[in-house]
Every structure is written in structure tokens, then in C-alpha cells.
C-alpha positions in Angstrom: 0.0 0.0 0.0 1.4 3.4 -1.1 0.4 6.1 1.4 2.3 8.9 -0.4 4.9 11.3 0.9 2.6 13.8 2.8 0.2 12.4 5.4 -1.9 14.7 7.5 -2.8 13.7 11.0 -6.3 15.3 10.9 -8.0 17.1 13.8 -11.5 16.0 14.8 -14.0 18.9 14.4 -16.4 19.4 17.4 -19.5 21.5 17.6 -20.3 23.9 20.5 -21.6 20.9 22.6 -18.4 19.0 22.1 -19.9 16.5 19.7 -18.4 15.5 16.3 -19.4 18.1 13.7 -20.0 16.1 10.6 -20.6 19.0 8.3 -17.2 20.5 9.3 -15.5 17.2 9.1 -16.5 16.9 5.4 -15.3 20.5 4.7 -12.0 19.8 6.5 -11.4 16.6 4.5 -12.0 18.4 1.3 -9.7 21.2 2.3 -6.9 18.9 3.3 -7.1 17.0 0.0 -7.8 19.9 -2.4 -5.9 22.8 -0.9 -3.2 21.2 1.3 -2.5 18.3 -1.1 -2.5 15.5 1.5 -1.8 12.1 0.0 -3.4 10.4 3.1 -5.1 11.2 6.3 -4.6 9.7 9.7 -8.1 9.7 11.4 -8.3 9.4 15.2 -4.6 9.8 15.8 -3.2 12.0 18.7 -4.0 15.1 16.7 -7.5 13.9 16.3 -7.8 13.7 20.1 -8.0 9.9 20.1 -7.7 9.6 23.9 -11.0 11.3 24.4 -12.9 9.7 21.5 -15.2 6.7 22.3 -14.9 3.5 20.2 -18.3 4.4 18.7 -17.1 7.8 17.6 -13.9 6.4 16.2 -15.7 3.9 14.0 -18.2 6.6 12.9 -15.2 8.8 11.9 -13.5 5.9 10.0 -16.7 5.1 8.1 -17.4 8.8 7.4 -13.8 9.5 6.1 -13.8 6.4 3.9 -17.1 7.3 2.3 -16.4 11.0 2.0 -13.0 10.7 0.5 -14.3 8.2 -2.0 -10.8 7.1 -3.0 -9.4 10.6 -3.4 -6.8 9.9 -0.7 -5.9 7.0 1.6 -7.4 6.7 5.1 -5.2 5.5 7.9 -7.2 4.6 11.1 -5.7 5.2 14.5 -6.6 1.9 16.2 -3.7 1.5 18.6 -3.9 1.5 22.4 -2.0 0.1 25.4 -4.4 -2.9 25.4 -3.5 -5.5 22.7 -6.9 -7.2 22.7 -8.7 -3.9 22.4 -6.4 -2.8 19.5 -7.1 -6.0 17.7 -10.9 -5.5 18.1 -10.8 -1.9 16.9 -8.5 -2.8 14.0 -11.0 -5.6 12.9 -13.9 -3.1 13.0 -11.9 -0.5 11.0 -11.0 -3.1 8.4 -14.7 -3.9 7.9 -15.3 -0.2 7.2 -12.8 -0.1 4.3 -9.9 1.9 5.7 -6.6 1.6 3.8 -4.3 1.0 6.8 -4.0 1.4 10.5 -1.6 3.4 12.7 -0.6 1.5 15.9 1.0 3.5 18.7 3.6 2.1 21.1 1.7 1.0 24.3 1.7 3.9 26.8 1.7 3.8 30.6 2.1 0.0 31.1 5.8 0.2 29.9 6.3 -3.2 28.3 9.7 -4.6 27.5 11.1 -4.7 23.9 9.8 -8.3 23.7 6.4 -7.2 24.9 6.4 -4.5 22.2 7.3 -7.0 19.6 4.5 -9.4 20.6 1.9 -6.5 20.8 2.5 -5.4 17.3 2.9 -8.9 16.0 -0.5 -9.9 17.4 -2.2 -6.9 15.9 -0.6 -7.4 12.5 -1.4 -11.1 12.4 -5.1 -10.3 13.1 -5.6 -8.2 10.0 -4.9 -8.0 6.3 -4.4 -4.2 6.5 -1.1 -2.5 6.1 0.2 -1.5 9.6 2.1 1.7 10.3 4.0 1.5 13.6 4.1 4.7 15.7 7.1 5.3 17.9 6.6 8.5 20.0 8.6 8.2 23.2 7.7 11.7 24.3 4.1 10.5 24.9 4.6 6.8 25.7 7.6 7.0 28.0 9.3 4.0 26.3 10.7 3.8 22.8 11.0 0.9 20.4 14.6 0.0 19.8 16.1 -0.2 16.3 16.3 -4.0 16.7 12.6 -4.3 17.6 11.6 -2.2 14.6 13.7 -4.3 12.3 12.2 -7.5 13.7 8.7 -6.2 13.1 9.6 -5.0 9.6 10.0 -8.6 8.7 6.2 -9.2 9.2 4.7 -8.7 5.6 1.9 -6.3 6.4 3.9 -4.1 8.8 4.9 -1.7 6.0 6.0 1.5 7.7 6.7 3.5 10.9 5.9 7.0 12.0 9.1 7.7 13.9 9.5 10.5 16.5 12.8 9.2 18.0 16.3 10.4 17.2 17.4 10.9 13.6 20.1 8.2 14.0 17.3 5.6 14.5 15.5 6.9 11.4 18.8 6.4 9.5 19.5 3.0 10.9 16.0 1.7 10.2 15.9 3.2 6.7 19.2 1.6 5.9 18.6 -1.9 7.3 14.8 -2.5 6.9 13.7 -4.9 4.1 12.6 -3.5 0.7 9.1 -2.1 0.9 9.3 -0.9 4.5 9.4 2.9 4.8 10.0 5.4 7.5 7.9 8.6 8.0 9.1 11.4 10.2 6.5 12.2 12.9 8.1 15.5 13.6 7.4 18.4 11.2 10.6 20.2 12.2 12.6 17.1 11.3 11.0 16.4 8.0 13.8 17.5 5.7 16.6 16.2 8.0 14.8 12.9 8.1 14.5 12.7 4.3 18.2 13.4 4.2 19.0 10.3 6.2 16.5 8.0 4.4 13.0 8.7 5.5 10.3 8.4 2.9 7.9 11.1 4.0 6.2 12.9 6.8 3.1 12.4 9.0 2.4 16.1 9.6 0.3 18.5 11.7 1.6 21.6 10.0 0.2 20.4 6.7 -3.2 21.6 7.9 -1.8 25.0 6.8 1.3 24.6 4.7 0.8 21.3 3.0 1.5 22.5 -0.5 4.9 24.2 0.3 5.8 21.1 2.4 5.1 19.0 -0.7 7.2 21.3 -2.8 10.1 20.9 -0.2 9.9 17.2 -0.4 9.8 17.2 -4.2 12.7 19.6 -4.4 14.8 17.3 -2.2 13.9 14.2 -4.2 14.8 16.0 -7.4 18.2 16.9 -6.0 17.5 20.6 -5.4 18.9 20.5 -1.9 19.5 24.2 -1.5 15.9 25.0 -2.6 14.6 22.4 -0.2 16.6 23.8 2.6 15.3 27.3 1.9 11.7 26.1 2.1 12.4 24.2 5.3 13.9 27.4 6.8 10.8 29.4 5.8 8.4 26.9 7.2 10.3 26.2 10.4 8.6 28.9 12.5 5.2 27.2 11.8 6.6 23.7 12.4 7.8 24.8 15.9 5.1 27.3 16.8 2.2 24.8 16.5 3.7 22.8 19.3 4.2 25.7 21.8 1.1 24.4 23.6 -0.2 20.8 23.7 -1.2 19.4 20.3 -3.8 19.9 18.8 -4.7 23.1 20.8 -2.7 25.4 18.5 -3.7 23.8 15.2 -7.5 23.9 16.1 -7.2 27.5 17.2 -5.4 28.5 14.0 -8.0 26.7 11.8 -10.8 28.5 13.6 -9.0 31.8 13.0 -8.9 31.0 9.3 -12.6 30.3 9.2 -12.3 26.5 9.2 -14.6 25.9 12.1 -13.3 22.8 13.9 -14.4 23.8 17.4 -12.4 23.6 20.6 -10.6 20.7 22.3 -12.0 18.2 24.8 -10.8 18.2 28.4 -8.2 17.6 29.8 -6.9 19.8 26.9 -8.0 23.5 27.2 -8.0 26.4 24.7 -4.9 28.5 24.4 -4.2 31.3 26.9 -4.3 34.9 25.6 -0.5 34.9 25.4 -0.5 31.6 23.5 -3.2 32.8 21.1 -1.2 35.9 20.3 1.8 33.7 19.5 -0.2 31.4 17.2 -1.7 34.4 15.3 1.8 35.8 14.7 2.8 32.5 12.9 0.4 33.4 10.0 0.7 37.2 9.9 
């Protein structure tokens, strides 16, 4: 399964009562495909506030996204959790709805060993025919998959990629040693170009809610050997890459979308809207 170079981790629009806003979800999907040039969307990832979505809401979102995109881009369903059996169940339900792949996060809080991580992902992958994207984000899960564990998992046929938020040396090692067909995506917007330079295939992005087209130009420039042009684009985009994470994700991105007239609503507790100072800093990113 080819997910493309630029994948957007989509926010979940809420109405004033905190319920999913389906009309705005449709508009957001169209905007991310048509204006921001996303090749694929992650639905119900961290940026989609997956910790506060019920299973019913997640399945409704997967179904809605598949039907609304109608093949215009790939849909990757966030079905991972720190409960292996629950992840298998949600993955099976997502597969029935026609998603193109699943994103499975490293189990958080229960802190499994590397062998536990391997068996967790192995069990989920063996339960589905869908392509599986691993998600290594030690800043949120406390533990990190080792290079050796990732390379073991890459031998499983339908584990086809990883969203990697660990150090660039791990990106380089995995990209160099993984079997053909397994690709690495940077999970950090600010590391997108450096990650490409050491072997990454693409980016799973938050900033592509706003600067997807120039990000795609940056990727293409690098792939065509125009390294100086790619570096200049990276330098121009870096303030947005960094600024959107000055407060907990997706607080800044939802605020900025609302400011632009894309009404995605607020965040669910325990996240809160930006302070006045934070809001001022977010506005300056797009002045």
C-alpha cells in the first residue's frame, strides 16, 4: 500500500456541545485534499484527540472518512492503544469499514519490554490484512522501540512503515537496514527535511493543515536533488513547524484553523484552549 509522501494527522471537528461536527468534518477533509495536497489522512490519531474519543465515535469517523474521500486519498485509522486485545478488536472493525491501513502506537503507561512491544505489534498485524504503520513516540509513551525491535517487526509482511519520532540516528538505521518495501515517515514536522536526508520516505504532519502545499514542494525539491531549494523552504516553514507545538497538540492547530474560518471547534478536556498569550503567538505565525 502506497500512502504517499505527505500524510496529515487530521484534527477532529467538534461543535459547541463537544460532539463531532460532521458537516465541518466533510469540509475539513475536502480542504486537506484539495488545498493542502494531502496524500493520506490519519483519522483518530493523537492530533484527532483519540484519547477522548469513544470507540463508537472512532468507528463513525473511520466510516465517514472512507465514504467522503471516495478514493481521493488514503485513510489510515488510529486503532492502537495500550491494550492489545482492544487494539485487535478496533482494527478488525476498522478493516470492515474499508480503511486503507492502521496506525498503531507504542503502548503507553504500562511500559512493556522490547519483547512485549514486539508481541503486541505482531499480534495486531497477524489479526488483519491491512497494512500496519507503527508509531514510535517516546515523548508520549515514555518508552521507545529500539532499532532492533523495529527491524524485527519490519519482517512481518503487512507491517509496512513506521511513524518515527525518536532520534534521527534511529531513522537512518531503520531506513538503511529494513527490508525493501518498509518505509520510515518522520513524525516531527521540524525534522521532515533532515529525516529525508537520512533515508525517510515522507512525513506524517500536523503543520500540513496550513502549509501542506509548500511542504510537498520541499519534499519534491529534495527528491529531485535541489537540496538548496529544499533547505530554503524548510527554513521558511520552520517557525510554523515549531510554533504549532508551543502548547499541547492539537490546541494550536485547532485555534489557528478556527481563526482561518475553518470551524473545527475547541478541544476536549483535559486539553484546554490557548491562553491569551499563546493565542497571540499562534496568530503571529500566520501574519
